[in-house]
N, C-alpha and C positions, 0 to 999 in steps of 0.2 A: 144371419143378423141383417135386419133392414136398416138403411140409413139414408139420410137426405143431406146434401150439402146445399144450403140455401145461398142464393145469389145476393141477398140483401145482408144477412147477418153473418154469412159464412160460418154458421154454427152447425155443429153436429146434432142432428135430430133423430134419435134412435127409433121413434115410433112411425117413421115414414115407410113407404112401400118400395123404396129403391134398395136393392141388395148390392152391396159393394163386395166384389170378389177379390181374391188375392191378386189376380191378374189386373183388375181395374186399379187397385192400389199401386201396383208396380208402374202402370202407365201414368198415373197421376204423379208419382214420385219422379219418374223419368222426365216428365214435362217440367216439373219444378227444377230439376237439375239443369236441363237444357236452358230454361229461362234464366237461371242464375249465371250460367256460362255466357249466354248471349249478352247479358248486362255487363259482365266483366269485359267481354270483347269490345263492346261499344265504348267503354271508358278507355281501353287501350287504343282503339281506333282514333278517338278524339285526341288523345295525347300524341299519337304519331302524326296526325294532321297538323297539330300545333307545332311539332318539331319540324315538319317539312316547311311550314310557313316561316319559322325562324331561320332555317337554313337558306331559304330564298332571300330573306331580308339581309342576312349576313353576306351572301354573295353579291347582292346589289351594293351594299355598303363598302365592301373592300375594293370595289372597282375604282373608288376614288383615291386609293392609296398609290404611292410611287412604287415602281417595279422593284427597287432595291431596299425598300422599307421592310423591317422585320415585323411580322404579324404574330401576335401572341394569341393562342387559342386555349380555352379551358377544355381539357379532355379528361373526363372523370374528375379527379381531384388535383390534377397537375396542369400547369400552364406550359405549353410547348410553343416554341418560336419556329416560324417558317417564313420563306419568302412568299411573294404574292402568288406566283404560279403554283407553288406547292400547296398553299392554302386553298386556292381555287380548285385544284384537283381533289384535295381532300373533301371539300364541301360538295363537289359534284358527285364523288363516289358515295358520300354519306346520303345525299339526296336520293340517288338511285336505290340504295339499300332501303331507305325509308319508304320509297314508293313501292318496292317489292313487298315490304312488310304490310303496307296498307292493303295491297291487292290480296295478300294471303289472309289477312284478317277479314276482309270483305267476303272472300270465298268461304271462310269458316262460318261467318254469320249467315250467309245464304244457305249453307248446308244445315245449320241448326234450325233456321226458320222453316225449312222444308220439313224436317223431322217433327218440329212442333206443330206444323199445320196438319200433318198426318195424325198425330196424337190428338189434337183438338177435334178433328173430324170424328175420330173413333169415340172419344169421350162425350162429345156433345150428342152423337148419335145414340149412345148408350144412356146418358143421363138427361139429355134435353136441357131445360132451364133449371134443373136441380143442381147444376154445377157452374161455378164461375172460375175460369182459369185466368191467372195473372198473365200478363204479356199479351192480352187481347187488345188488338189495335182497332 
């Protein structure tokens, strides 16, 4: 069966001269899955960066508190009280954990982008301008 994936209409055109094999379809599907995963990771990365910023702001804010003052923190759905040094230690540990999560997500994104680049090269080599892949930067 011959098919063409148009870059303008992205419509299936059965009368074209490009033949899509099962292997080609698997590569296209794999690219789409990787692209969806990459978008999910980008959202997660942005959330972690926002969390890190909030942690930094919280650390700066509690420096103004007295040493013996009780500091209440919302953890999950519960407020927990702690002294200044305990709260600072908790915030520092949480910051480090968040930084590690950010690095892990960035590494996963780089791996996915590398795989997507390989698939893009193969698919564009095979189909040329007859295919338009999402996630094209």
